[in-house]
C-alpha positions in Angstrom: 73.2 97.9 103.1 77.3 96.9 102.7 79.0 100.0 103.4 81.8 100.9 100.8 82.9 104.1 101.7 82.3 107.2 104.1 83.4 110.4 105.2 84.8 110.3 108.5 86.4 113.1 110.6 89.5 110.9 110.6 89.4 110.6 106.4 87.7 108.9 104.1 86.8 105.0 105.3 86.6 102.7 103.2 86.0 98.5 103.0 89.1 96.8 101.6 87.7 95.0 99.1 90.8 92.9 98.8 90.8 91.2 101.6 86.9 89.8 101.1 85.1 87.8 101.7 87.9 85.9 104.1 88.3 89.5 105.8 85.7 92.2 106.2 88.7 95.0 107.0 87.9 99.0 106.5 90.3 101.4 105.9 91.4 105.1 106.4 92.7 107.1 104.1 94.1 110.3 105.5 95.3 111.7 102.4 94.0 112.4 99.0 97.0 110.2 98.0 95.9 107.0 99.8 92.6 107.4 98.7 94.8 107.3 95.0 96.7 104.4 95.6 93.4 102.6 97.0 91.9 103.3 93.6 94.8 101.5 91.9 95.5 98.9 93.9 91.5 98.3 94.0 91.2 98.2 97.4 88.3 100.2 96.5 86.9 99.4 92.9 83.6 99.7 90.3 83.1 102.8 88.6 80.6 104.3 90.7 82.3 103.7 93.4 85.6 104.8 92.5 84.0 108.7 91.3 82.5 108.6 94.9 86.3 107.7 96.8 87.9 110.3 93.9 85.1 113.2 95.1 86.0 112.2 99.0 89.8 112.5 97.9 89.5 116.0 96.8 87.7 117.3 99.6 90.1 115.2 101.9 93.3 116.7 100.1 92.4 120.3 99.9 91.0 120.3 103.9 94.4 119.2 104.8 96.3 121.1 102.3 94.4 124.8 103.1 95.2 127.4 105.7 95.0 131.3 105.5 98.9 131.5 104.7 97.8 130.2 101.4 96.6 132.2 98.2 95.1 131.2 95.7 98.7 131.0 93.6 98.8 128.4 95.9 96.1 126.5 96.2 95.1 126.2 92.5 98.3 124.2 91.5 98.3 121.5 94.0 94.5 121.5 93.1 95.0 120.8 89.6 97.7 117.8 90.8 95.2 116.1 93.1 92.7 115.9 90.5 95.4 114.7 87.6 97.2 112.6 90.1 93.2 110.8 90.7 92.8 110.3 87.0 95.4 108.5 86.0 94.2 105.6 88.5 92.1 103.9 86.4 91.5 104.8 82.9 88.5 102.9 81.9 85.7 104.1 84.1 84.3 107.5 82.7 82.7 108.0 86.7 86.2 108.8 87.8 86.8 111.8 85.9 82.7 113.1 85.6 83.1 113.0 89.5 86.6 115.0 89.3 85.0 117.2 86.5 82.3 118.3 89.4 84.4 118.9 92.1 86.4 121.1 89.7 83.1 122.9 88.7 82.6 123.5 92.3 85.9 124.4 92.9 86.4 127.5 90.4 83.0 128.4 91.4 84.0 128.6 95.4 87.2 130.1 95.1 86.7 133.3 96.1 84.4 132.1 98.8 87.6 132.4 101.4 89.7 129.3 102.5 86.6 128.5 105.4 83.9 128.6 102.8 85.9 126.7 99.8 86.7 123.8 102.1 83.0 123.5 103.2 81.3 123.7 100.1 83.8 121.0 98.6 83.2 118.6 101.4 79.0 119.2 100.9 79.8 118.6 97.3 81.5 115.3 97.7 78.8 114.2 100.4 75.5 115.1 97.6 77.6 112.8 95.0 77.4 110.0 97.9 74.4 110.3 98.6 73.4 110.8 95.0 74.6 107.7 94.0 73.0 105.5 96.2 69.4 107.2 95.1 70.1 106.6 91.4 71.3 103.4 92.5 67.9 102.3 93.8 66.1 104.0 91.3 68.0 101.8 88.6 67.0 98.8 90.6 63.7 99.8 90.3 63.5 100.6 87.0 65.6 97.3 85.6 63.3 95.3 87.6 60.6 95.7 85.8 62.2 94.2 82.7 62.4 90.4 85.2 59.8 87.9 85.1 58.2 86.3 88.1 60.7 82.8 88.5 63.3 84.6 86.7 67.0 82.7 87.0 69.7 85.5 85.7 73.0 85.2 85.2 75.3 88.3 86.2 79.4 88.6 85.3 81.9 90.6 87.9 80.3 92.8 90.9 78.2 95.7 90.5 76.8 95.5 93.7 76.9 97.9 96.5 80.6 97.1 96.6 81.1 99.0 92.9 78.8 102.0 94.3 78.3 104.0 97.3 75.8 101.8 98.2 73.0 99.6 96.8 74.5 98.6 93.2 73.3 98.9 89.9 73.3 95.5 88.0 72.8 93.8 91.7 70.3 96.7 92.6 68.3 95.0 90.1 68.5 91.9 91.1 68.1 93.2 94.6 64.3 94.8 93.5 63.2 92.0 91.4 63.6 89.5 94.2 62.4 91.5 96.9 59.6 91.6 94.7 59.6 87.9 94.6 60.5 87.5 90.9 63.8 85.9 91.0 64.6 82.3 92.3 67.9 81.9 91.2 71.3 83.6 90.9 74.4 82.4 88.6 77.1 84.1 89.4 80.2 83.9 87.3 83.8 84.3 89.0 85.0 86.9 86.9 88.9 85.2 86.6 91.4 86.8 86.8 90.4 89.4 89.3 87.6 87.3 90.6 84.8 90.2 91.2 82.5 87.4 91.2 83.6 84.8 93.6 84.7 86.8 96.2 82.2 89.8 96.0 78.9 89.3 94.4 78.6 86.1 96.3 79.6 87.7 99.7 76.4 90.5 99.0 74.1 87.9 97.8 74.9 85.7 101.0 74.2 88.5 102.7 71.2 89.5 101.0 69.9 86.0 101.1 69.6 85.2 97.4 69.6 82.4 96.1 72.9 81.8 94.3 75.1 78.8 92.1 78.7 80.3 91.4 80.0 79.5 88.1 83.3 79.4 86.6 83.4 81.3 83.3 84.1 78.9 81.2 80.6 77.2 82.5 78.8 80.7 81.2 77.7 78.4 77.7 76.7 75.4 79.0 74.5 77.0 81.9 73.0 79.1 79.1 72.1 75.7 76.6 71.2 73.4 79.6 69.3 75.5 82.4 66.7 77.9 82.3 68.5 81.4 81.7 66.0 84.3 81.7 68.8 87.5 81.0 71.4 88.4 82.0 72.4 91.3 84.0 75.8 93.4 84.3 76.9 97.0 85.4 79.5 99.2 82.9 82.7 101.6 83.3 82.2 103.1 80.0 79.1 103.5 77.3 79.9 105.3 74.4 77.4 107.6 72.2 76.0 104.6 70.3 75.7 102.2 73.2 78.9 100.1 72.9 79.5 98.9 76.3 82.9 98.8 78.2 82.5 96.7 81.3 84.9 94.0 83.0 87.0 91.5 80.9 84.4 88.5 79.9 81.6 90.5 79.3 81.6 90.4 76.0 82.4 86.7 75.8 79.2 86.3 77.4 77.3 88.8 75.3 77.8 86.7 72.5 76.6 83.8 74.2 73.5 85.3 75.2 73.0 86.2 71.6 73.2 83.3 70.1 71.3 81.2 73.3 68.3 84.2 72.1 69.0 86.0 75.6 68.1 89.3 76.8 71.7 90.7 78.0 70.9 94.2 80.2 73.1 96.6 81.5 72.5 98.5 84.5 74.5 102.0 85.0 73.9 105.4 86.0 73.8 108.3 83.5 77.1 109.5 84.5 78.1 106.2 82.7 77.8 107.6 79.3 80.7 109.3 77.9 79.0 111.3 74.4 82.2 112.2 73.2 83.1 108.8 72.9 81.5 107.8 69.2 81.7 104.1 69.5 83.6 101.4 72.0 86.9 101.6 69.5 87.6 104.8 70.9 87.3 103.8 75.0 90.3 103.2 76.6 91.3 99.7 77.9 93.3 99.2 81.2 96.2 96.7 81.4 96.5 95.3 84.7 100.0 93.6 85.6 100.2 90.0 84.8 100.8 89.0 88.1 97.2 88.8 88.6 96.5 86.3 85.5 99.5 84.5 87.0 98.7 84.3 90.5 95.5 84.2 92.9 96.0 85.7 96.4 99.7 86.1 95.6 99.7 82.5 95.2 101.9 81.4 91.6 99.4 78.5 89.5 101.7 78.8 86.7 105.5 79.1 85.4 106.9 81.9 87.0 108.8 82.9 83.4 106.1 83.2 81.2 104.0 86.0 79.8 100.5 87.0 80.2 98.2 89.5 79.4 95.8 91.0 81.5 93.3 93.6 79.6 90.7 94.5 82.5 88.1 95.1 80.2 86.4 94.2 77.0 83.6 96.0 74.7 80.1 94.5 73.8 79.0 96.2 70.8 75.8 97.9 71.0 74.2 95.2 69.1 74.6 92.5 71.6 72.4 94.6 74.3 68.7 94.2 74.4 68.7 97.4 76.6 70.4 99.9 79.1 68.6 100.5 82.2 70.1 103.9 83.8 67.9 105.9 86.7 66.2 108.1 84.1 64.5 105.2 82.2 65.1 102.2 80.0 67.2 102.9 77.1 66.5 100.5 73.6 67.6 100.4 70.5 68.3 102.3 68.2 71.0 103.5 71.0 72.6 106.7 69.7 68.6 108.0 69.4 67.5 107.3 72.7 71.0 108.4 74.5 70.6 111.3 72.8 67.0 111.8 74.1 67.7 110.9 77.4 71.1 111.0 78.9 71.7 114.8 77.0 
């Protein structure tokens, strides 16, 4: 399994996804600010992975900060500032907020246990979130594989593999399990402009798993659906509203529209922590806008006139009516999603 993130004595160790696939290099964040910077710069990315990173960042921050000379009046403001700094890094992925909230619960529940015990329990909680994420992804893979028929050709977008999680993956986890079960013949991997997570990361992962695939540009997807056999499309999610509207990497919405036109099942694979029941529909999901340089450049090489303006919404929202099913660790959700989500996720 690809080692996306690990807790070590030196700090939080992460594979630098900015350098993949050309260089497999690990970085070690030695304080929570470095973890926050890694999340913001997309050294580590993917909704579940940045949730795990945030949990480890909080544990690391407390480990470094707390000593016997500090009172609760010192520790609490530092803790809250640390949580806020991490929450600001990526606004769309709800797993980040979920992980911070989980760390807040254990922190305040343990605040009166003494400094040594407080550090111990927050580290244990971060490690639990890490291990839990891997177990959840493996269950998503098992549940999702039941939807795949033998000799299937599937399409995926962006990277929802081990690199986007603590390990195993969500959408790619389904593909992995279905391939192990002898059900998948071929995968079409969309490059995912402008950040190329499909070309750089998913293609790299599938090579390691020895799963047959073709890399295609995003604007080939409709043609491939029309001319080739595509049995289903499986993607991940960064936030899912109470009605099943789903935010995912930019280009997902277009893919869902094409799938609907060609009558191809469109599946979302995500852990239950990705659901945000406080948001009624996709219109209310905050969409992160990233630097226009990420559109105008590839690997720091300018590919457009330097003086032009460019837009970079990093995510789009797929309305629930275009989604065939949502695969979670707790089971598979079908329409009407408002009912199935309330029944399974709450």
